[in-house]
N, C-alpha and C positions, 0 to 999 in steps of 0.2 A: 484339769478343767479350768478354763479361764473364769475369773470372778469379775464382777462388773461394779462400776460406781453408781450406775442408775439402772434400775429395772422397772419397766412400765408393763403392768399386767392389765389387759383390756378385757373386761367382761362385756359380752355382746360384740365380739370382734368381727362378726359377719354382717353387722347391720350397716344402714345407710350413713349414720354419723361417722363410723370408723372409716368407711371407704371414701367419703367426700371431704372430711375435715381432718380427722385425727392422723391418719397415715401420711397424707401430704404435708401436714404440719411437722410431724416427726422427721420426715425426710428433709424438709427445708432446714429445720434447726440443726440437724446433724451435719448436713452439708456445709452450713455456714459456721460450724463449730461453736454453736450456742448451747449445746448439751454435751456431756462428757464423751470422750472418745470411746470409753468403755461403757456402752449403753446396750441394753438388751430389751426387746419388746416381746412379751409373751401374749399371743393372741388366743383367747379361749372361745371355743365353739363346739357345738354338738356334731357337726358334719365331719365325715372321715377325710379331711384334707391332709395332704402333705404340706410342708412349707411352700413348695413350689406351686402346687395347685391352688392353695389359699391366696397367695399373692396374685396369681393370674386372674382369679375370680374378682378380687378386690380392684385390680387394675381395670377390668372390664366394666365394673359397676360404678366406679368413682370418677374422680376428676384428677387422677394422678398422671400428669403429663410429663413429669420428670422425677428422678429419684428412685427409679425401679431398682437400680443396682445397689443403691444405699439400703433400701428396705430388704433386699435379699440378704444383706449382711446383718441387719438388725433383728429381723423377725423370726421368731420360732412359733409355729402353730401347735397348740396343745389341746387335743380333743377331750372334752369333759362335759357332763351334764351339771350345770351350775346350781340346779335345784335339788341335787342329790348329795347328801353328806359324804358318801364314800368317795366322791371325786376329788375332795379337798386334800386328802392325805398325800396322794402322788404330787399334787401341785405344790404343797408345802415342801416336800422333799426336793423338788426340782428347784424352787426358789432358793432354798437353803444351800443348795450345792453351787449356786451362781453368785452368792453375795459374800461380802466381808462385813466387819463390824460397823462400818460407816456408810454402807450402801444406802443410797436414797431410793426408796420404794414408792411408786405411785400405783394405785389401784383404781382404774378408770371404769366406773359403772355406766357403760353406754347401753343401759337397759331400762325398761319401763319401771316407774316407781312401784308398780305392783309386785315386782320381784325383790325389792329392797329388803323386806323383813326376812325372808328366808336366806338371801344371799349374805347379808351382813351378819346374820346369826351364825352361819356356817364359817364365815371368815374369822369370826371371833372364836368360836368353839374349837376350830382347828389350829388356832394360834398362827394363822396366816398373817393377820394383823393383830398386834398387841396393844390394847388400850394404853395410851400415854407415851408410846414410842414416837418421838417427834420425827424420826426418819421415815416413818410409814404414814402415808396420807391416802385418803379416799377422795375421789373426785367424781362429781355427778352434775347433771344438767337440770335446768328448769324443765318441766314444771315442778315447783316445790309445793306440791299439793294442788287441790282444786278449790280450796276455801281455807279459812282460818283453822277450822277444826282438823281437817286432814293434814294441813301443813304442821300443826302442833303434834299430831300423832306420828308423822314421819320423823320430826325432829327428836321427839322423846325416845323413839325407837333407836335412832342413831346414837344418841347420848348413852344408851345402855351399853354400847359396844366401843364407842370411840370418844376421845376428847374433842372439844370444839376446835382446838388447834390443829387437829388431824383432818378436819373436814373442809373441803373446798367446793363451794357451790358456784357453778358457772352460769353466769348470764353473759352470753358471748358479746352482747352490745358493749359491755364494759371494757372489752378488749379492743374496741375500734379506736383508731388513732385520735380522732377528734374528741371522743368522749374523755380519753385520757388527758387531752389538752384543755378541757373546760377549766380546771383549776388553775392551770398556768395562764390562760387568757385573763381570768379574773384577778388572781392574787398577785401576779408578776407584772401587772401593768397598772400604774397608778391612775391613768386616765379613766379606767373602768372602775376600779375598786372604790375610788372617791365618789362615784355617782351610782353605786350599786345599791339603791334603796328606793323606798316608795316616794320620795320627794322628787326623784328624777325619772323613774321608770313608769311608763304608762301601762304597759301590759306585756306579757310574755307568751309566745306561742310555741308549743312543742308538738311537732308534726312528724308522723311516720306513715308515708303513703306507699302503696304497692300497686303495680299494674296487673299482677298475676292474681289468679284465684287461689284455691286451697292446694292446688298441685298434688292431688292424690292423698292428702293427709286427713281424709274424712274421719277416720277413727279417733284421731286426737282432736282435730279442730272442732267438730260438731259438739264435743263435750266441753270445749273451752270457750271459743268465740274470741272476738277481738279484745274485749274487756279484760279477760284473764290472760290471754296469750300476749298481749302487747302492753296494755295500761299497767297491769299489776307489776310488771318487771321493768321493761325497757323505759317507758315513759315516766314512771315514777322515779326510777333511778336518775334520769336526766333532770327531772324537777328538783330532786334533792341536792344534786351537785350545783345547780344554778342558784338555789335558795339558801344553801347552808352558810353558817357563819365561818369565819376563818378558824381553822382547827388549831389546837395547841401545837401540833406538829403534823408532818405529812406522813407519819407512820400510820399503818392500817387502822388501829383502833381509835385513834384520835380523829381521823377522817370520818369513820363510821359513826362515831358518837355524834358528830354534827349533822350527818345525814339523817340519823334517827330522830334528832330533835325536830327537823323539818317534817318528817313523816308523822310525828305526833301531832303536828299543828295544821295538817291539811284538812280542809273542809271543801265541800262542793255545793254548787247551786243546783238543786234537784230540778228546777224549771228549765235548766239549760241542756239537759241530757237529750241527745239524739242517738238512737240506734238505727242502723240500717242493715239491709241484706241485699247483696247484688242479685239482679235478675239472672236466673240460670243457676243459682245455688242449689236448688232442689233437683237439678238435672245432673249434678256432680255424682259420680259413682259413690254408692254406699251412704248417700245422704237421705234421711227420711223425708218423704214428701211434705210432711207437716212440721218440719223443723223451724223453730223460731230463733235459731242461733244467729247472733249479729256478726256481720263482717265489717261493720263500720261503727265507730264510737266517736262522739264529740261531747266534751263537757267543759264547763267553766269551774275552776277550782281556786281556792284561796289558801295562802300560807299565812296563818295568823300569828306572825312573829313581829316584833317591833320593826324589823328591817323591811318586811314586805306586806304588812297589814294593809288591806285595801286594794292591792294590785291584783288584777285578774290574771290567772294562768289558764290559757286555752289549750286543752289537750285534744289531739285528733289523730286517729289512726284508722286505716281501712284498706281493703283489697278491691281490685278492679277499679282503681281511680285513674286519673289522668297521667300520672307520672310516678316513677319510683324515686322517692325522695325522703330523706330524714334530715331534719334541721330544727334548730332553735332560733326564734327571732325575738330579740329584746328591743321593744319600741320605747323610745324615750319621750318624755313630755315636751311640748312645745316650749320654746324660751319665752320669757316675758317680753322680748324685743321683737318677736316675729310679727305681731299685728301692726307694728310701725312701718314695716316695709310695704304693706298693701300689695303683696305679691302672694301667689299660691304656693307658699312654702310648705314643705313636707316635714314630718317628724324624722328625726335621726333613727336609724335602726342598726343594730348589730346582728349579723347573721353568723351563727355557728353552724357550719355545714358538715354533716356527718356522712351522708351518702347521696349519690354515688361517688362524688369527689369530695374528700375532706378539705375544709378550709375555713377561712374567716372573711367576712365582708362588712364593711362599714359604709352605710348609705348617708350622704351629706347633701346639703343644699349648696349649689354653686351657680354663679352668674353664667349665662349663655354668652360665649365670646361674641363680640360685636357692639354696635352702637346702642341697641335697645337694652332696657333693664329687665330682660327675661331671665327666668330661673329654671334650673333643671336639677333633677336627682342625679348624683354621680356616686359611683360605688368604688371604694378602695378595697381591693380584693387580694387575698393571698390564698393560693391554691396549693395546699400541702401536697396533694397527690401529684400535681403537675411538676413539682420540684423533687419528687422522690421516686422517679420512674425506676422500677426494678428493685427499689429498697423499701417500699412501704409494706410492712408485715401484715399478714392476715391476723384477725383477732385471736384465733386459736394458737397461733405461734407465740404471741405475746403472753397469753394466759398460761400456756404449758411451761414456757421459760420461767415465769414467775413462780409457778408451783414448785418446779425443781429447786429454786433458790429460796423457798419458804417465804415468799412475799404475798401478802393477802389483801392488799389495798384494792385490787380490782375484783374481789370476790365478795359475795353477799353474806352478811352475818345474819344469825337467826332473827335478831330483833328488827332488822330491816324488813325481813320477810313477814314478820308478825304484824307490824303496823301497816304495811302495804296491803296485806290480805284483809285486815280489819276495815280499811277504807273501801276495798272492792266489795266486801260483803255488804257494807252499808249502801253502796251504789246499787247493788243488785236488788235491793228492796224497792227501788223506784224504777226498775227496768220495764220498758214498754215494749209492745209488739214492734219489731223492726219495720222501718219504712223500706219499701222496695225501690231500688235505684238502678238505673241503667248505667249511669256514669256519674262523675263528680259534679257535673253541671246540674244534676237533679238535687244535689244536697246543698250547694252553696247558698241558694236563697233562704233555705230553712235556718241555716247558721246565722245569716245576717239578720233575719227577722227576730231571732231569739236574743242575739247579743249586740246587734248593731256593728259587728265586726266583719270585715272582709277577710276571708282566709285564702292564702295563696294556693 
C-alpha cells in the first residue's frame, strides 16, 4: 500500500465549508504542485457514500469548477459517526497504514464548536493525534467562542489534548492578499514608516461592507450579529496590524506579540456606538420576529500607545449596504503650508484595499492643468488583482499551504482572541436597540452627527 507525505483528514466533510472552500483549495494547491505529490485526503461523514458518490455530491453543492480529476485521485471517503468512540479505531488503523514516520498530518475540524469537546476527546483517547507531535496539527475556524468565557472554555479544553503549537485557528481574512501585504506596505516603505504616528495621522477608518443579507445563515448569525461576527475577528485583526510596533522579527510569535500589545490598549467611545438592523431581517427564514440582533455596527476606538494616542480609529461593518467593499483608509493631517495656498486642498489619504480588488491607493493634491490655479485630488493607484490575473490565490489556498509548512503568522494565537473578546464583552454592555435601516443612506447622517466624520 502506498504511504503518503501529507494526509488531510476532514471532520465535517459533507458540509458547506468543505464543498465551497476546502476541496477547491486542495485541488488548486495540488495542481500547482504547492503540496506534496503523495497527498491523501480522508473525508469523514455519516452518510453511506462511495468515493465517487461523495465527490459527485460535493461537486454539485460547491463551487468546484475545475480539479475534479485531481480530487478523484486525492480523496477517500470514510463513513463514521464522529461522536461515537468506536468509530475512531478503524480510522486510526487506516491512517497508520497510509503514513510513514515523517508524514505531515492535518485534522481539519469543519464542524460546529459544540462538537469540539467530544471529537477532540476521542481524537486524543484513540491516539489519532498525540499531544506534542509536531507533525500532527488540528485546524478549525472561527467563531472562537461567543464571549470571553466560552472562548476560554474552548481553549482550555483544547490544551488538555493538544499543545498550542499543534493548533491552527483560521480567520480566513488573514489569508487575503492585501491583509498579508499590510506589514510590507508599512515597514518596507520609508515614506510611510516615517510618518506612521499620531503627529502625522489624523484618523484611520476600517470598513467592511456587504450588499447581501445573512444568506440563510440564521442559526449562526442571529446568535452572533455583526459585532461578534466581524468586529471581534476581522476588523480588530486589521486594526492590530495597522497599529502595531515594528516586531523584533517577522516570525509568527514576534508579530503576534506586537499585535497583542495593541489589543491590550484598545478603548472605545461608548457615545459613538451605532447598532443597526436592516429592514426585512425579521422576514428572513428562521429569524425570530422580536430579534434585536444587529446587522450593522459603527464605533470610534482609540489605541492608547505612544505611537497612536489620540488618533481615532473608526470601525464600521454591516450587511445590506451600498457596496461590497473592505478597505482601510489612513487619513493624514493637513500640512502647515496648506493654509497659505488659499485653495480647497484635501488631506492626503492612503487606501489599503482588501476587497473586491486588492490594492493600494494614495490620494494627493495636484494642480489642474491649465492657466488657472485650481486644485484637484488625484489618486496614485496600484491594483494587485489587476496585475495578477489567474495568479492571485484564494485565502484558503494560502492558509492551507502555510499549515503544511508549519507557518503560523497568519493564524490567531490564544491571547489575541482573549483580548479581542474582552473588548467585545465590554462593548456589549453598552449595546442599544438597533436602528432600523433601509440602506446605507439612512446611516450616514447618524455617523456624521456623532463623529463629524464622513464615511465612504
